[in-house]
C-alpha positions in Angstrom: 92.7 76.5 82.3 92.6 79.8 84.2 91.5 79.8 87.8 87.9 79.2 88.6 88.1 81.3 91.8 86.8 84.8 91.8 84.5 84.0 88.9 80.8 84.4 88.4 78.6 81.4 87.7 78.3 82.6 84.1 82.0 82.8 83.7 82.5 79.3 85.1 79.8 78.0 82.7 81.6 79.5 79.8 85.1 78.3 80.9 83.9 74.7 81.4 81.2 74.5 78.8 78.4 73.9 81.3 74.7 74.1 80.6 73.2 75.4 83.9 74.2 78.0 86.5 73.6 75.5 89.3 76.4 73.2 87.8 78.8 76.1 88.2 77.7 76.6 91.8 78.3 72.9 92.5 81.8 73.2 91.2 82.5 76.4 93.0 81.3 74.9 96.3 83.3 71.8 95.7 86.7 73.5 95.3 86.0 75.7 98.4 85.5 72.4 100.3 88.8 71.1 98.9 87.4 68.8 96.2 89.5 69.5 93.2 89.0 66.3 91.2 85.9 66.6 88.9 85.2 62.8 89.3 84.7 63.4 93.1 82.0 66.1 92.5 79.2 63.5 92.8 76.4 66.1 92.6 77.2 66.4 88.9 76.0 63.9 86.3 78.6 61.1 85.7 78.9 61.9 82.0 79.7 65.6 82.8 82.3 64.6 85.4 84.0 62.2 82.9 84.0 64.9 80.2 85.5 67.5 82.5 88.1 65.1 83.8 89.2 64.2 80.3 89.4 67.8 79.3 91.0 69.2 82.4 93.6 67.8 84.8 91.9 69.4 87.8 89.5 72.0 88.8 92.5 74.1 89.9 94.8 76.0 87.4 97.8 75.6 89.7 99.7 72.4 90.4 101.9 71.7 93.4 105.3 70.9 92.1 107.0 70.6 95.5 106.1 70.4 99.2 108.6 71.0 101.9 108.1 70.8 105.7 110.1 71.9 108.7 109.4 72.9 112.3 105.6 72.9 111.7 106.0 75.1 108.6 104.9 73.8 105.2 106.0 75.5 101.9 104.4 74.7 98.5 105.9 75.5 95.1 102.9 76.0 92.8 103.2 76.1 89.0 100.6 77.8 86.8 99.8 76.8 83.1 102.1 79.5 81.7 105.0 78.1 83.6 105.0 80.8 86.3 106.0 79.4 89.7 105.3 80.9 93.1 105.7 79.8 96.7 103.2 80.0 99.5 103.6 78.9 103.1 101.4 77.6 106.0 102.6 78.7 109.4 101.7 77.4 112.8 102.1 79.5 116.0 102.3 76.6 118.4 98.9 77.3 120.0 96.9 75.6 117.2 96.5 78.7 115.0 97.4 78.4 111.4 98.2 81.2 109.0 98.4 81.2 105.2 101.3 83.3 103.8 100.2 84.1 100.2 102.1 85.5 97.3 100.6 88.3 95.2 103.1 88.4 92.3 105.6 86.1 90.6 108.8 87.7 91.7 108.9 91.4 92.8 109.9 94.7 91.3 110.7 96.4 94.6 114.3 95.2 94.8 114.8 95.3 98.5 118.5 94.4 99.0 117.9 92.0 101.9 115.1 90.0 100.3 115.6 87.0 98.0 112.4 87.5 96.1 113.7 90.8 94.9 116.5 89.1 93.0 113.9 87.6 90.6 112.6 90.9 89.4 108.9 91.0 88.5 107.8 88.2 86.2 104.1 89.0 86.3 101.2 89.8 88.6 99.0 87.0 89.9 95.3 87.0 89.2 92.9 87.1 92.1 92.0 83.5 91.4 95.6 82.4 91.6 96.0 84.2 94.9 92.9 82.4 96.3 94.1 79.1 94.9 97.1 79.2 97.2 94.8 79.4 100.2 92.8 76.5 98.8 95.9 74.4 98.4 97.2 75.2 101.8 93.8 74.5 103.4 93.8 71.1 101.7 96.8 70.1 103.8 94.3 69.3 106.6 94.4 72.0 109.2 91.9 74.9 109.5 93.5 78.2 108.6 92.1 81.2 110.4 94.5 84.0 109.4 96.0 85.2 106.2 99.1 87.4 105.5 100.1 88.8 102.2 103.8 88.5 103.0 104.8 86.0 100.3 106.4 86.8 97.0 105.6 90.3 95.6 104.2 93.6 96.7 100.5 93.2 97.2 99.8 96.9 96.9 101.4 96.9 93.5 98.8 94.4 92.4 96.1 96.2 94.1 92.9 95.2 92.3 93.7 91.5 92.2 94.7 91.6 95.9 91.5 93.3 96.9 89.4 90.9 94.8 91.1 88.0 96.5 90.5 89.5 99.9 86.8 89.9 99.2 86.6 86.4 97.9 88.3 84.9 100.9 86.0 86.9 103.2 82.7 85.8 101.5 80.3 84.1 103.9 79.4 81.5 101.3 83.1 80.9 100.8 86.0 80.7 103.2 84.5 83.3 105.6 87.8 84.7 106.8 87.3 87.9 108.7 88.9 91.0 107.2 90.4 91.6 110.6 92.3 88.4 110.4 94.0 89.4 107.1 97.2 91.4 106.9 98.7 93.2 103.9 102.4 93.8 104.0 104.0 96.6 102.0 107.5 97.9 101.6 106.1 101.4 101.8 104.3 101.9 98.5 102.6 105.2 99.4 100.0 105.3 96.6 98.9 101.8 97.5 98.5 102.7 101.2 96.4 105.7 100.1 94.2 103.5 98.0 93.8 101.0 100.8 92.7 103.9 103.1 90.0 104.9 100.5 88.8 101.3 100.3 88.2 101.4 104.0 88.0 97.7 104.9 89.4 96.6 108.3 92.4 94.6 107.1 95.6 95.0 109.1 98.6 96.8 107.6 102.2 95.8 108.1 105.0 98.0 106.8 108.5 96.7 106.2 110.4 99.7 107.6 114.0 98.2 108.2 115.4 101.7 108.9 114.0 105.0 110.1 117.0 106.9 108.5 116.3 108.0 104.9 119.9 107.5 103.8 120.2 104.0 105.1 116.7 103.0 104.0 117.3 104.3 100.5 120.4 102.2 100.2 118.6 99.1 101.3 115.1 99.7 99.9 114.7 101.4 96.6 111.1 102.3 97.3 112.4 105.0 99.8 114.0 106.9 96.9 110.5 107.5 95.5 108.5 107.7 98.8 110.8 108.8 101.7 110.0 108.3 105.3 108.1 111.6 105.8 105.7 110.7 103.0 105.4 107.2 104.3 104.5 108.4 107.8 101.9 110.9 106.5 100.2 108.0 104.6 100.3 105.8 107.7 98.9 108.6 109.9 96.0 109.0 107.5 95.4 105.3 107.2 95.3 104.9 111.0 93.0 107.9 111.3 90.5 106.0 109.1 91.1 102.6 110.6 91.9 103.3 114.2 93.9 100.1 114.4 97.4 99.4 115.5 100.0 99.2 112.7 102.8 96.7 112.5 106.3 98.0 111.6 108.4 95.1 110.4 112.0 95.8 111.3 114.4 93.3 109.7 117.5 93.4 111.8 120.7 93.5 109.7 124.0 93.0 111.6 126.0 96.1 111.8 123.6 98.2 109.8 120.4 99.1 111.7 121.0 97.9 115.2 122.8 100.8 116.8 121.5 103.0 119.6 121.2 105.8 117.0 119.0 103.5 114.9 116.8 102.9 117.9 116.4 106.6 118.5 115.5 107.2 114.8 112.9 104.4 115.1 111.5 105.9 118.2 111.0 109.3 116.4 109.3 107.6 113.5 106.8 105.9 115.8 105.7 109.1 117.5 102.2 109.9 116.5 101.5 106.3 115.4 99.9 103.5 117.3 102.4 101.0 116.1 104.0 97.7 117.2 107.5 97.2 116.0 108.2 93.6 115.0 111.9 92.8 115.3 112.9 90.1 112.8 116.5 88.9 112.8 117.5 88.7 109.1 117.0 85.2 107.7 120.2 84.1 105.9 120.4 84.3 102.1 124.1 83.7 101.3 124.1 85.5 98.0 122.8 88.8 99.4 125.8 89.6 101.5 124.2 90.6 104.8 124.7 89.0 108.2 122.2 88.3 110.9 122.7 90.4 114.1 124.5 88.8 117.0 122.6 88.1 120.2 124.6 90.9 121.8 123.5 93.3 119.1 119.9 92.3 119.5 119.9 92.6 123.3 121.5 96.1 123.1 118.9 97.2 120.6 116.0 95.8 122.6 117.4 97.6 125.7 117.5 100.9 123.8 113.9 100.5 122.6 112.7 99.7 126.1 114.4 102.9 127.4 112.7 104.8 124.6 109.4 103.2 125.4 108.9 101.8 122.0 106.4 98.9 121.8 108.1 96.0 120.2 108.0 92.2 119.9 110.5 89.7 118.5 109.6 87.3 115.8 111.8 84.3 115.3 110.9 83.3 111.8 110.1 79.6 111.2 110.9 77.7 108.0 114.5 78.7 107.5 115.4 75.1 106.8 113.2 75.0 103.8 113.8 78.7 102.7 110.3 79.4 103.8 111.0 82.2 106.2 110.6 86.0 105.8 112.6 87.2 102.8 113.6 83.7 101.6 111.0 83.0 99.0 112.1 82.8 95.4 111.9 80.5 92.4 113.5 80.4 89.0 110.1 81.1 87.5 111.5 82.5 84.2 113.0 79.2 83.2 111.1 76.4 84.8 107.9 75.0 83.4 105.3 72.6 84.6 
């Protein structure tokens, strides 16, 4: 069964063989509340519940294959009926705030050299319903999730329509009611997608994986830069910020010996000029097969000092979930070969 999320009452009726629109609304309201077992949807007639339970395993299309926990981070591996497998993560910031990190694609076509997801290639796009289902499953773990980041597997702006439909569904007042301002889309720098997001003009946050502000270095590490170099990327960000008037986040994955020099800091400072941006320093999370190294503490301190002198606004993010390969850049599955 395909996902019931992001569907009209009429579509749900047709998918489940229902008679009345109000029955579809009951089922929709139930799954939003975390009731996925048809037998537990007691507002429906018993005979209907039994029929649906016999025909369908669950009201969800996805099934949790594996759950891993470490340092307040929970990672779920979710399998869909075609055998596609994705991972999504629930993060806690230590102050009682929970964030859902959602995937937008099975795998990723961008091929960033430091990211494990890129080794999968692109298997397929996720539907809007499959994206929202991840949130439903993470919410069912028992804590109220107030923020969403599209920083899981895939490039959200390369699956633009589905990502936008999912965002609108997650925002609905009669649904999860998540504020647009509490949602963040992360991109590797897909300029056409940034332009489309600017045109949509909804107040979601934008985070850009920058990694290097030198075209040569960035092109070697991130293939996207060969198509959309830094000058084009910056122009798109200036335009986006002109429309949104909100601070951008520049994600700067620190790779030992590659992008942590004083010259790298100066290049980053120049890129930030004209932007209201916060640089998020992220020490690279180890993925042995990729051949990079995390920066030493000495490297990091020197880079921070250089940024301070250059008056660059920055923060440091120590990624959680490394022990379960749930940290930034570590998500991947063998989705081409595994089945549910």
